[in-house]
VOLO-687138 format. One record per residue (C-alpha): residue in one letter; y, z negated, x. Coordinates in steps of 0.2 Angstrom, whole numbers, plus 5000, padded with zeros to 4 digits. Example, Ala and Ser with C-alpha at 12.3 -4.5 7.8 and 13.67 -1.06 7.14 Angstrom:
BEGIN
A497849615062/S499549645068/
% end
This chain:
BEGIN
X502751114998/X502350975010/X503650865019/X503950905037/X503950745046/X503750655063/X502950485066/X503950385079/X503350235089/X501750155093/X501349985087/X502749985075/X503050155068/X504350245057/X504350415050/X505750535050/X505650665036/X506550835036/X506850885018/X507151065013/X508651105002/X508251034985/X506650934991/X506450754985/X505450604991/X505450434983/X505150274991/X504850094987/X506349974990/X506449905007/X505750055016/X507350165019/X508050155036/X509350305039/X509850475033/X511050615035/X512550625024/X511850785014/X510350685008/X510850594992/X510050434987/X509750384969/X508850234960/X507850284945/X506750194933/X505750354930/X504950494940/X505850664939/X504350744930/X504250604917/X506150594914/X506550604895/X504650594890/X504350454877/X506150394877/X506450204880/X504650164876/X504050284890/X505250214902/X504750044898/X502950084901/X503250164917/X504350024923/X502949904917/X501649984928/X502649954943/X502949774939/X501049754936/X500749834953/X501949714962/X503249854965/X505049854963/X505749894946/X506450064952/X506050194965/X507350264977/X507450454977/X508150554991/X508550734989/X509250855002/X510750964996/X511651115004/X510251135017/X508951035026/X509250845029/X508450705037/X507850535030/X506850395039/X505750255032/X504650115039/X503449985034/X503849795032/X502549745045/X502149805062/X500849945061/X500350125060/X500950255047/X499850395040/X500350555031/X499150615018/X499250785011/X498750794993/X498050964987/X497850934969/X495950924970/X495750734972/X496950584972/X497150424982/X497150244978/X498150114988/X498449934989/X500149884982/X501149864998/X500450025007/X501750145000/X503150205011/X503650365003/X502950514993/X503550684989/X504350704972/X502850814966/X501650674969/X501350574953/X501250384954/X500150284942/X499250114941/X497350114942/X496549954934/X495049894944/X494549774930/X495149594927/X493549524935/X493549634950/X495349584954/X495149404951/X493649404963/X494549504976/X496049394976/X497249534977/X497649564959/X496749684947/X497749844950/X497849974963/X499150114964/X498550294961/X499350454968/X498950624962/X499550804962/X500150904977/X501250854991/X501450725005/X501050545003/X501550415017/X500750245018/X500750105030/X499549985038/X499749805046/X499149845063/X498049995067/X497250105054/X495350125054/X494650275046/X492850265038/X491750355026/X490450245017/X489250395016/X489050385034/X488450205033/X487150205019/X488350255006/X489250085004/X490249965015/X490849785012/X492649745017/X493749595017/X495049625003/X496449595014/X495949745025/X495949885012/X497450005013/X496950165004/X495450274999/X495050434990/X494750424972/X492950494975/X492550324982/X492150184970/X492950014972/X492249844967/X492049664972/X490349584973/X489649414978/X488949404996/X487149334994/X486549204982/X487449034980/X486548924993/X486948805007/X487248945019/X488449045008/X489348885002/X489648845021/X490349025023/X491449005009/X492148835014/X492248855033/X492249045035/X493849065025/X493249225017/X492449155001/X490949234993/X491749394988/X492049554997/X492749724992/X491449854991/X491850044994/X490450154988/X490250344989/X490850494999/X492650505004/X493950435016/X494350255017/X495750185027/X495750005033/X496949905043/X496549795058/X497649655053/X496949555038/X498449515027/X497649365020/X497349285037/X499049335043/X499849245027/X498749085030/X499249085049/X501149095045/X500948965031/X500248845044/X501548885057/X503048865045/X503348675042/X504148615026/X505948575027/X506248405036/X504448395040/X503948455057/X502248355059/X502248415077/X501748595071/X503348685078/X502848865079/X503948985069/X504848835061/X505648795078/X506248975080/X507348965065/X507848785064/
% end
């Protein structure tokens, strides 16, 4: 069963889900907006299909995965009772949302902040990209993995860009702050760009992107975002002055102080 939904808005989207009686979706903390009164909301440490498995140890492992992935300790679960109900979610940054329908034949991997909500039948797990890969990429060495059947809702910062590496020679290089999600038929890695010489050293120092780029290789759908999160964070950091120290920068600091 898929989740009936409607994407609302343009530059800053939200999604309204119509749940059938008994249908459940789970969401990360901070994504919920509103719901009808017949949709119950419950915070759980485990997914319904794993509840009771492994006892306290199983629960600790599942919670630990979310902590490693940078997620909240628990997911919020929303279930319609006594008929269909509505529940709405949004991302934390302005941008597009995308609904992905999983059919059980392949899974999807996402960056840790991409998840908006997923149907209860969609399994959540953590995929380790490798310690060296994560260190080079600068985004941590884990990705979130979603498998099974059902609807997965993800968000981007800015506009979504859909690519398939197979159409570009089988491999593309991407700034790690631009990756949103990709099918598990695509191999993810991080590699050095060129040898260490004067030119690449200048790129690392002045270009701001360092010597490492994410690589996406294979045949499958890749979703990128038009706003580079690393660049956005650096820009906001420059605009927000430290308390009591304006240094003539103004910007965002003036708006709040």
